[in-house]
GULUM-996959 format. One record per residue (C-alpha): residue in one letter; residue number from 1; x, y, z. Coordinates in steps of 0.25 Angstrom, whole numbers, plus 5000, padded with zeros to 4 digits. Each point is the difference from the previous one (the first is absolute). Layout:
BEGIN
ZABA  residu  num     x     y     z
ZABA       A  NUM     X     Y     Z
...
This chain:
BEGIN
ZABA  residu  num     x     y     z
ZABA       X    1  4749  5153  4879
ZABA       X    2  4990  5002  5011
ZABA       X    3  5007  5008  5010
ZABA       X    4  4996  4991  5012
ZABA       X    5  5005  4989  4991
ZABA       X    6  5014  5008  4999
ZABA       X    7  5001  5001  5015
ZABA       X    8  4997  4986  5003
ZABA       X    9  5012  4996  4991
ZABA       X   10  5009  5011  5006
ZABA       X   11  4996  4995  5015
ZABA       X   12  5003  4986  4995
ZABA       X   13  5012  5002  4996
ZABA       X   14  5006  5008  5011
ZABA       X   15  4996  4989  5010
ZABA       X   16  5006  4990  4992
ZABA       X   17  5013  5008  5002
ZABA       X   18  4998  4998  5014
ZABA       X   19  4993  5014  5003
ZABA       X   20  4990  5001  5011
ZABA       X   21  4993  5012  4992
ZABA       X   22  4988  5000  5012
ZABA       X   23  5000  5016  5000
ZABA       X   24  5002  5001  4983
ZABA       X   25  4989  4990  4999
ZABA       X   26  4990  5008  5008
ZABA       X   27  5005  5013  4993
ZABA       X   28  4998  4993  4984
ZABA       X   29  4988  4993  5005
ZABA       X   30  4994  5015  5005
ZABA       X   31  5005  5008  4988
ZABA       X   32  4991  4989  4991
ZABA       X   33  4988  5001  5007
ZABA       X   34  5001  5016  4997
ZABA       X   35  5005  4999  4986
ZABA       X   36  4989  4991  4997
ZABA       X   37  5000  4987  4989
ZABA       X   38  5007  5008  4991
ZABA       X   39  5010  4994  4989
ZABA       X   40  5016  5006  5005
ZABA       X   41  5001  5008  4991
ZABA       X   42  4986  5007  5004
ZABA       X   43  5007  5007  5013
ZABA       X   44  5002  5013  5000
ZABA       X   45  5010  5008  5007
ZABA       X   46  4989  5009  5006
ZABA       X   47  4994  4987  5006
ZABA       X   48  5013  4996  5006
ZABA       X   49  5002  5013  5005
ZABA       X   50  4986  5000  5008
ZABA       X   51  5004  4986  5004
ZABA       X   52  5013  5006  5006
ZABA       X   53  4994  5012  5005
ZABA       X   54  4989  4995  5008
ZABA       X   55  4995  5009  5012
ZABA       X   56  5008  5009  5007
ZABA       X   57  5014  5003  5003
ZABA       X   58  5013  4992  4991
ZABA       X   59  5006  4990  5011
ZABA       X   60  5010  4989  4998
ZABA       X   61  4988  4991  4995
ZABA       X   62  4998  5010  4986
ZABA       X   63  5015  4995  4999
ZABA       X   64  4996  4985  5004
ZABA       X   65  4992  5000  4988
ZABA       X   66  5005  5007  4991
ZABA       X   67  5012  4991  5001
ZABA       X   68  4992  4989  5000
ZABA       X   69  4993  5005  4986
ZABA       X   70  5015  5004  4992
ZABA       X   71  5003  4985  5004
ZABA       X   72  4987  4994  4992
ZABA       X   73  5003  5008  4990
ZABA       X   74  5014  4999  4998
ZABA       X   75  4995  4984  5000
ZABA       X   76  4988  5004  4988
ZABA       X   77  5010  5009  4991
ZABA       X   78  5011  4990  5001
ZABA       X   79  4988  4988  4994
ZABA       X   80  4995  5010  4990
ZABA       X   81  4986  5001  5007
ZABA       X   82  5000  5015  5000
ZABA       X   83  5008  5009  4992
ZABA       X   84  5002  5011  5010
ZABA       X   85  4998  5001  5017
ZABA       X   86  4990  5009  5004
ZABA       X   87  5006  5001  5013
ZABA       X   88  5008  5013  5005
ZABA       X   89  5014  5001  4998
ZABA       X   90  5001  5009  5013
ZABA       X   91  4994  4996  5014
ZABA       X   92  4996  5013  5006
ZABA       X   93  5011  5005  5013
ZABA       X   94  4992  4996  5011
ZABA       X   95  4995  5012  5008
ZABA       X   96  5007  4995  5014
ZABA       X   97  5007  4987  5006
ZABA       X   98  4991  4990  5004
ZABA       X   99  5005  4998  5015
ZABA       X  100  4998  4988  5008
ZABA       X  101  4992  5003  5013
ZABA       X  102  5005  4996  5014
ZABA       X  103  4992  4996  5012
ZABA       X  104  5004  5004  5012
ZABA       X  105  5000  4990  5013
ZABA       X  106  4986  5007  5003
ZABA       X  107  4995  5001  4988
ZABA       X  108  5002  4982  5000
ZABA       X  109  4994  5001  5014
ZABA       X  110  4989  5007  4994
ZABA       X  111  4997  4991  4989
ZABA       X  112  5000  4989  5007
ZABA       X  113  4991  5006  5011
ZABA       X  114  4989  5005  4988
ZABA       X  115  4999  4984  4995
ZABA       X  116  4983  4999  5001
ZABA       X  117  4995  4988  5008
ZABA       X  118  4993  4997  4986
ZABA       X  119  5007  4995  4988
ZABA       X  120  5007  5011  4991
ZABA       X  121  4998  4996  4985
ZABA       X  122  4998  4985  5003
ZABA       X  123  5013  5001  5011
ZABA       X  124  4996  4996  5014
ZABA       X  125  5006  5010  5010
ZABA       X  126  5010  4990  5004
ZABA       X  127  5005  4997  4986
ZABA       X  128  5002  5014  4998
ZABA       X  129  5008  5002  5012
ZABA       X  130  5008  4989  4998
ZABA       X  131  5002  5002  4986
ZABA       X  132  5005  5015  5002
ZABA       X  133  5010  4997  5013
ZABA       X  134  5005  4988  4989
ZABA       X  135  5002  5011  4990
ZABA       X  136  5007  5012  5010
ZABA       X  137  5007  4988  5007
ZABA       X  138  5007  4994  4989
ZABA       X  139  5000  5010  4988
ZABA       X  140  4992  4989  4992
ZABA       X  141  4995  5005  4984
ZABA       X  142  4984  4998  5002
ZABA       X  143  5001  4991  4988
ZABA       X  144  5010  4992  5010
ZABA       X  145  4992  4999  5012
ZABA       X  146  4987  4996  4991
ZABA       X  147  5005  4989  4993
ZABA       X  148  5005  4994  5012
ZABA       X  149  4996  4985  5003
ZABA       X  150  4996  4991  5013
ZABA       X  151  5014  4994  5000
ZABA       X  152  5011  5013  4996
ZABA       X  153  4999  5006  5015
ZABA       X  154  5009  4991  5008
ZABA       X  155  4995  5008  5013
ZABA       X  156  5010  4991  5010
ZABA       X  157  5010  5001  4993
ZABA       X  158  4995  5015  4998
ZABA       X  159  5003  4997  4985
ZABA       X  160  4992  5005  4988
ZABA       X  161  5002  4997  4986
ZABA       X  162  4997  5011  4987
ZABA       X  163  4998  4992  4989
ZABA       X  164  5003  5006  4986
ZABA       X  165  4999  5014  5003
ZABA       X  166  5000  5013  4991
ZABA       X  167  5014  4996  4995
ZABA       X  168  4997  4984  4997
ZABA       X  169  5008  4997  5012
ZABA       X  170  4997  4992  5013
ZABA       X  171  5006  5005  5015
ZABA       X  172  4999  4996  5015
ZABA       X  173  4995  5010  5009
ZABA       X  174  5004  5000  5014
ZABA       X  175  4987  5004  5009
ZABA       X  176  5001  5006  5013
ZABA       X  177  4997  4996  5012
ZABA       X  178  4988  5010  5002
ZABA       X  179  4995  4996  4985
ZABA       X  180  5000  4987  5002
ZABA       X  181  4992  5001  5013
ZABA       X  182  4989  5009  4990
ZABA       X  183  5001  4988  4989
ZABA       X  184  4998  4988  5011
ZABA       X  185  4989  5007  5007
ZABA       X  186  4991  5004  4986
ZABA       X  187  5002  4984  4996
ZABA       X  188  4988  4995  5008
ZABA       X  189  4991  5012  4995
ZABA       X  190  5001  4997  4986
ZABA       X  191  4988  4993  4993
ZABA       X  192  5002  4988  4993
ZABA       X  193  5006  5001  4987
ZABA       X  194  4988  5000  4989
ZABA       X  195  5000  4987  4992
ZABA       X  196  5004  5001  4986
ZABA       X  197  5010  5012  5004
ZABA       X  198  5014  5002  5004
ZABA       X  199  5001  4998  5013
ZABA       X  200  5007  5013  5004
ZABA       X  201  5005  5008  5012
ZABA       X  202  4993  5010  5000
ZABA       X  203  4984  4998  4997
ZABA       X  204  4988  5007  4999
ZABA       X  205  4988  4998  5011
ZABA       X  206  4995  4987  4990
ZABA       X  207  5013  4994  4997
ZABA       X  208  5006  5004  4988
ZABA       X  209  5013  5009  4995
ZABA       X  210  5001  5012  5004
ZABA       X  211  5000  5009  4987
ZABA       X  212  5008  5014  4998
ZABA       X  213  4990  5007  4996
ZABA       X  214  4991  4994  5013
ZABA       X  215  5011  5005  5009
ZABA       X  216  5002  5012  4995
ZABA       X  217  4987  5005  5001
ZABA       X  218  5000  4994  5014
ZABA       X  219  5011  5011  5003
ZABA       X  220  4994  5013  4993
ZABA       X  221  4988  4996  5007
ZABA       X  222  5009  4999  5015
ZABA       X  223  5009  5014  4997
ZABA       X  224  4987  5012  5002
ZABA       X  225  4998  4991  5012
ZABA       X  226  5012  5002  5006
ZABA       X  227  5003  5012  4995
ZABA       X  228  5012  4997  4993
ZABA       X  229  5003  5010  4988
ZABA       X  230  5010  5008  4993
ZABA       X  231  5002  5016  5003
ZABA       X  232  5009  5002  4991
ZABA       X  233  4995  5004  4988
ZABA       X  234  5002  4989  4993
ZABA       X  235  4987  4996  4993
ZABA       X  236  5002  4983  5005
ZABA       X  237  4997  4995  5012
ZABA       X  238  5006  4990  5007
ZABA       X  239  5000  4987  4995
ZABA       X  240  5000  4985  5004
ZABA       X  241  5015  4998  4991
ZABA       X  242  5005  5013  5011
ZABA       X  243  5000  4989  5011
ZABA       X  244  5013  4997  4992
ZABA       X  245  5005  5011  4999
ZABA       X  246  4998  5003  5014
ZABA       X  247  5006  4985  5005
ZABA       X  248  5013  5005  4992
ZABA       X  249  5001  5014  5007
ZABA       X  250  4998  4994  5012
ZABA       X  251  5010  4992  5002
ZABA       X  252  5010  5009  4994
ZABA       X  253  4995  5008  5011
ZABA       X  254  5003  4988  5010
ZABA       X  255  5015  4998  4995
ZABA       X  256  5004  5014  5000
ZABA       X  257  4994  5000  5015
ZABA       X  258  5008  4985  5003
ZABA       X  259  5012  5006  4995
ZABA       X  260  4999  4991  4987
ZABA       X  261  5011  4996  4991
ZABA       X  262  4991  5008  4989
ZABA       X  263  5005  4996  4987
ZABA       X  264  5000  4985  5006
ZABA       X  265  4986  5004  5002
ZABA       X  266  4996  5003  4989
ZABA       X  267  5005  4987  4993
ZABA       X  268  4991  4992  5009
ZABA       X  269  4988  5011  5000
ZABA       X  270  5001  4997  4985
ZABA       X  271  5001  4986  5002
ZABA       X  272  4988  5000  5007
ZABA       X  273  4990  5007  4991
ZABA       X  274  5005  4991  4989
ZABA       X  275  5008  5011  4991
ZABA       X  276  5010  4997  4990
ZABA       X  277  5008  5013  5002
ZABA       X  278  5002  5010  5011
ZABA       X  279  4994  5011  4990
ZABA       X  280  4985  4992  5002
ZABA       X  281  5002  5002  5014
ZABA       X  282  5004  5013  5000
ZABA       X  283  4987  5005  4992
ZABA       X  284  4994  4995  5015
ZABA       X  285  5008  5009  5009
ZABA       X  286  4991  5012  5000
ZABA       X  287  5006  5011  5008
ZABA       X  288  4990  5003  5012
ZABA       X  289  5005  5009  5011
ZABA       X  290  5003  4988  5009
ZABA       X  291  5010  4995  4991
ZABA       X  292  5006  5013  4997
ZABA       X  293  5001  5003  5015
ZABA       X  294  5007  4986  5001
ZABA       X  295  5010  5003  4988
ZABA       X  296  5005  5013  5006
ZABA       X  297  5003  4994  5014
ZABA       X  298  5008  4990  4994
ZABA       X  299  5006  5011  4992
ZABA       X  300  5004  5008  5011
ZABA       X  301  5004  4988  5009
ZABA       X  302  5012  4998  4989
ZABA       X  303  5003  5014  5000
ZABA       X  304  5001  5002  5015
ZABA       X  305  5007  4986  5001
ZABA       X  306  5011  5005  4992
ZABA       X  307  4996  4989  4991
ZABA       X  308  5009  4998  4990
ZABA       X  309  4997  4999  4985
ZABA       X  310  5007  4990  4991
């Protein structure tokens, strides 16, 4: 059986079982392209390793590709399509853990100020500005923001409907006054929806829905203009998704400053982000200097005020 045909069967099976499998589909399609039009049994371990290694250091994406290929070959083995798997049995140890980038408020202002008047990757200046503020102000995933339709935002009621997210759930997200005002101001500046296309809330300069690739490209072009970059030794430059991490950390810092009940705050933050448990939220809480400072102050207050530990 041809490799492409086997991959197609595997993807159809997974999707029939309710898996979205978007990232896995991209990985397997790229794998098929690199291997060429060959039979499944002709794939060699050396070819698989070249695909996994790519170029540069071993990253989390190496591991993601490895897990995806292992799943595919388990499917192929169980159906007798191959007699052995060419995928390495063990993934190499990552040299360093990935650490999300937490933008400072100064850097967020720099990004907004650096937005040029001309479009970037098909995004007008006002669209890019509004999208960045929405991501930071609500902690939405970029995919959730781009999936918003015209009627998903009840701006006067300051409520946003986020449909069928990562965990196949739909949730309402409340909007702060400032975010609601920004979205209201954005409405008259958008081009009309282009005929034959979904009427998305965020649109390109020609009225079509924004793609994630175009938004990521616009952000990569904007970042050097704003002089926002990592200097902590990690090879990863700040990503668009790091705005979601920044939202979580900044909300926790604000909670510390306001003397909030942190257990209750974490539960509300988890629900707001659309997580199924607190463990998922904790991965977003990178320990920054400011967050450590606030935690230390809370602990000092507890000790000096003679708090009782139950």
